[in-house]
C-alpha positions in Angstrom: -32.6 -108.8 -183.7 -30.3 -110.9 -185.4 -26.7 -111.0 -184.5 -23.3 -109.9 -186.3 -21.9 -112.4 -188.4 -18.0 -112.3 -188.6 -18.0 -110.3 -192.5 -19.8 -107.8 -190.8 -16.9 -107.5 -187.6 -13.8 -105.5 -187.9 -10.6 -106.3 -185.6 -9.3 -103.3 -183.8 -5.6 -104.6 -183.4 -5.7 -103.3 -179.6 -7.7 -106.2 -179.1 -4.5 -108.6 -179.5 -1.9 -106.1 -179.0 -0.1 -108.2 -176.7 0.0 -111.2 -178.6 0.3 -110.5 -182.5 1.7 -107.9 -184.5 -0.3 -106.4 -187.4 0.6 -109.2 -190.3 -0.4 -112.0 -187.7 -3.7 -109.8 -187.1 -4.3 -109.5 -190.7 -3.8 -113.6 -191.1 -6.1 -114.0 -188.1 -8.9 -112.3 -189.7 -8.4 -114.1 -192.7 -8.5 -117.4 -190.9 -11.5 -116.7 -188.8 -13.6 -114.8 -191.6 -13.5 -111.3 -190.2 -14.5 -108.7 -192.7 -12.2 -105.8 -191.7 -9.4 -104.6 -189.6 -8.6 -101.6 -188.0 -4.8 -100.6 -187.3 -3.2 -99.0 -184.3 -0.3 -96.7 -186.1 2.5 -98.4 -183.5 1.7 -101.7 -185.3 1.2 -100.3 -189.0 4.7 -98.4 -188.4 6.1 -101.6 -187.5 5.2 -103.6 -190.4 5.7 -100.8 -192.8 2.5 -98.8 -194.1 3.2 -100.1 -198.1 3.6 -103.9 -196.8 0.4 -103.4 -194.5 -1.7 -101.8 -197.2 -0.5 -104.6 -199.7 -1.2 -107.4 -197.3 -4.5 -106.2 -196.2 -5.5 -105.9 -199.9 -4.5 -109.4 -200.7 -6.7 -110.7 -197.4 -9.8 -109.0 -198.9 -10.2 -106.8 -195.4 -11.8 -103.8 -195.3 -10.3 -101.1 -193.0 -12.7 -99.6 -190.8 -10.2 -97.0 -189.3 -7.0 -96.0 -188.4 -6.1 -95.6 -185.0 -5.3 -92.7 -184.2 -4.6 -89.0 -184.4 -5.3 -86.0 -182.3 -3.6 -85.1 -179.0 -3.9 -81.6 -179.7 -3.3 -80.1 -176.2 -0.2 -81.8 -175.1 1.8 -78.7 -175.2 -0.6 -76.1 -174.3 -0.9 -74.5 -178.0 -1.3 -76.2 -181.3 2.2 -77.5 -181.7 3.9 -77.8 -185.4 5.0 -81.1 -184.5 1.2 -82.5 -183.8 -0.1 -81.2 -186.9 2.6 -82.8 -188.9 2.1 -86.0 -187.1 -1.8 -85.9 -187.7 -0.9 -85.1 -191.4 1.3 -88.3 -191.5 -1.8 -90.1 -190.1 -3.8 -88.7 -192.8 -1.5 -90.1 -195.6 -1.3 -93.6 -193.8 -5.6 -93.5 -193.8 -5.0 -92.6 -197.4 -2.5 -95.5 -198.0 -4.9 -97.9 -196.3 -8.2 -96.8 -197.8 -9.3 -96.6 -194.2 -13.1 -95.6 -194.0 -11.8 -92.5 -191.6 -9.2 -91.5 -189.4 -10.1 -91.8 -185.8 -9.1 -89.0 -183.4 -8.4 -89.4 -179.6 -8.4 -85.4 -179.1 -6.2 -85.2 -175.9 -6.9 -83.8 -172.1 -5.9 -81.1 -170.0 -2.3 -79.7 -170.9 0.1 -80.4 -168.0 -0.8 -78.1 -164.9 -3.9 -76.8 -166.6 -7.5 -76.7 -165.4 -8.7 -74.5 -168.2 -11.0 -76.5 -169.9 -12.2 -73.9 -172.4 -8.8 -73.4 -173.7 -8.3 -77.3 -174.0 -11.4 -77.1 -176.4 -10.5 -74.0 -178.4 -7.0 -76.1 -178.8 -8.9 -79.5 -180.1 -10.8 -77.4 -182.6 -8.0 -75.6 -184.0 -6.2 -79.0 -184.5 -9.0 -80.7 -186.0 -9.7 -77.7 -188.4 -6.1 -77.6 -189.7 -6.0 -81.4 -189.8 -9.3 -81.7 -191.7 -8.1 -78.9 -194.2 -5.5 -81.5 -195.3 -7.7 -84.5 -195.0 -10.3 -83.0 -197.5 -7.3 -82.8 -200.0 -6.6 -86.5 -199.5 -9.9 -88.0 -199.6 -9.9 -88.9 -195.7 -12.5 -88.6 -193.1 -11.9 -87.6 -189.5 -14.2 -89.2 -187.0 -14.0 -87.4 -183.4 -14.0 -90.3 -180.7 -15.5 -89.0 -177.5 -14.4 -90.6 -174.6 -16.1 -91.2 -171.3 -15.8 -88.3 -169.1 -13.6 -89.9 -166.6 -10.4 -89.3 -169.6 -11.3 -85.5 -169.8 -8.1 -84.6 -167.7 -5.9 -86.9 -169.5 -7.0 -88.4 -172.9 -9.9 -86.4 -174.3 -11.8 -83.4 -173.3 -14.3 -84.2 -175.5 -16.8 -86.7 -173.9 -20.3 -86.8 -175.5 -21.7 -87.2 -179.0 -23.5 -84.0 -178.5 -20.0 -82.2 -177.7 -18.2 -83.9 -180.9 -21.2 -83.0 -183.1 -21.3 -79.2 -181.9 -17.7 -79.5 -183.3 -18.2 -81.0 -186.7 -21.3 -78.4 -187.3 -18.7 -75.8 -186.9 -16.2 -77.4 -189.0 -18.3 -78.6 -192.0 -17.7 -81.1 -194.3 -15.6 -84.5 -194.3 -15.7 -84.6 -190.2 -17.9 -87.0 -188.1 -17.7 -89.4 -184.8 -16.4 -93.2 -183.7 -19.3 -94.3 -181.6 -17.7 -96.4 -179.1 -19.9 -98.1 -177.0 -17.4 -97.9 -174.1 -17.6 -94.6 -173.8 -21.2 -93.3 -174.9 -23.6 -96.1 -173.3 -24.4 -94.2 -170.3 -25.6 -90.7 -172.1 -29.3 -90.3 -171.7 -29.0 -88.0 -174.9 -27.4 -90.6 -177.0 -30.3 -91.8 -179.0 -31.2 -88.2 -179.8 -27.6 -87.4 -180.8 -27.3 -90.5 -183.1 -30.6 -89.1 -184.8 -28.9 -85.6 -185.2 -25.4 -87.4 -186.4 -27.0 -89.5 -189.1 -25.5 -91.6 -192.1 -22.8 -88.9 -192.8 -21.5 -88.4 -189.4 -21.4 -91.8 -187.9 -18.3 -93.2 -189.3 -17.3 -96.2 -186.9 -19.0 -98.1 -184.3 -16.9 -99.6 -181.7 -17.8 -102.8 -179.9 -16.5 -104.1 -176.2 -18.5 -104.1 -172.9 -18.4 -102.4 -169.7 -17.6 -104.8 -166.6 -18.9 -104.4 -163.4 -16.7 -104.4 -161.4 -14.1 -102.6 -163.2 -10.8 -103.3 -162.2 -8.7 -100.7 -164.6 -10.9 -97.9 -166.2 -8.6 -97.8 -169.0 -7.2 -101.4 -169.6 -10.1 -103.9 -168.3 -12.9 -103.8 -170.9 -14.8 -106.5 -171.5 -15.4 -108.9 -174.1 -18.9 -108.5 -175.9 -21.8 -110.0 -173.3 -19.6 -109.8 -170.1 -20.8 -106.5 -169.1 -23.9 -104.4 -168.9 -24.4 -102.6 -172.2 -27.3 -103.2 -174.2 -25.4 -104.0 -177.3 -28.4 -104.8 -179.6 -29.9 -101.7 -178.7 -27.0 -99.6 -179.5 -26.2 -101.2 -182.8 -30.0 -101.1 -183.9 -29.8 -97.1 -183.0 -26.7 -96.7 -185.3 -28.0 -98.8 -188.0 -31.4 -97.1 -187.5 -29.5 -93.9 -188.4 -27.9 -94.8 -191.3 -24.5 -96.8 -190.3 -23.6 -99.2 -192.5 -19.8 -99.9 -191.8 -18.4 -103.1 -189.8 -18.5 -103.5 -186.5 -15.1 -102.9 -184.8 -14.2 -104.7 -181.8 -11.8 -102.9 -179.6 -10.7 -104.3 -176.3 -8.3 -103.5 -173.8 -7.6 -106.0 -171.2 -4.6 -106.3 -169.3 -5.5 -109.0 -166.9 -7.7 -111.4 -169.1 -8.0 -111.2 -173.5 -4.6 -109.8 -173.5 -3.3 -113.1 -171.8 -5.2 -115.8 -173.7 -4.1 -117.2 -177.3 -5.0 -114.6 -180.2 -6.8 -117.2 -182.0 -9.2 -118.0 -179.0 -9.7 -114.4 -178.7 -10.7 -113.9 -181.9 -12.7 -117.2 -182.0 -14.7 -115.8 -178.7 -14.7 -112.2 -180.9 -17.0 -114.0 -183.6 -19.0 -116.2 -181.4 -20.3 -113.1 -179.3 -20.7 -111.2 -182.5 -23.2 -113.5 -183.1 -25.2 -114.4 -179.7 -24.9 -111.0 -177.9 -24.6 -108.0 -180.6 
């Protein structure tokens, strides 16, 4: 299987968040011929939504996603302020003409051991956000996170679980498939087939290092770990995904310490050779 050219890559701004602001990320993508970008909202707010949208369009970049909405469980109820923030995120995604708004849904409320209650809060919050997103033409993408994050970041942990929610909520909601979170799942192939083109809304690349020194901030560059990236890319494309391959790497002790242009050059080279 042929690799991924830079025009089919997207830079998730987390990959160089320690080095660059959003304007620098946009300029870096243009220098390296990268086809898209996925801003995090903190970087977007620093630049300003209108200015960022204008600069992204001027650079000819596609917005593969906006990171992130969600966090529905933080107070133990579907909080009005959380819903309002998610609606602002929808508006920002619309302004950027993003392919989707990525949702990290939240883990257990503080002091709770009640997973079923957390799941119910997530679904209620997603439904309320989705009702608004439909009016703005924005697609909502649940990102299932690795089970190690069930308590503190996301209690939706498999693609199958995310798709069950999508089945209940209907049109306009799907999934962001991040290899770091799903590569281990023995049911992944069947669930990608179940998802199909309409519900595979984003595809995120990085690698799983052995050993992993920090479970949040020690992701690998593609090719440095154990994930069979060509196989997973082939599976999402087989099931209709035609979007950009978004590189999202959290790396306190490695990639966040390197020159930003070096990171992007490596990202482009690995896209061609190992993805």
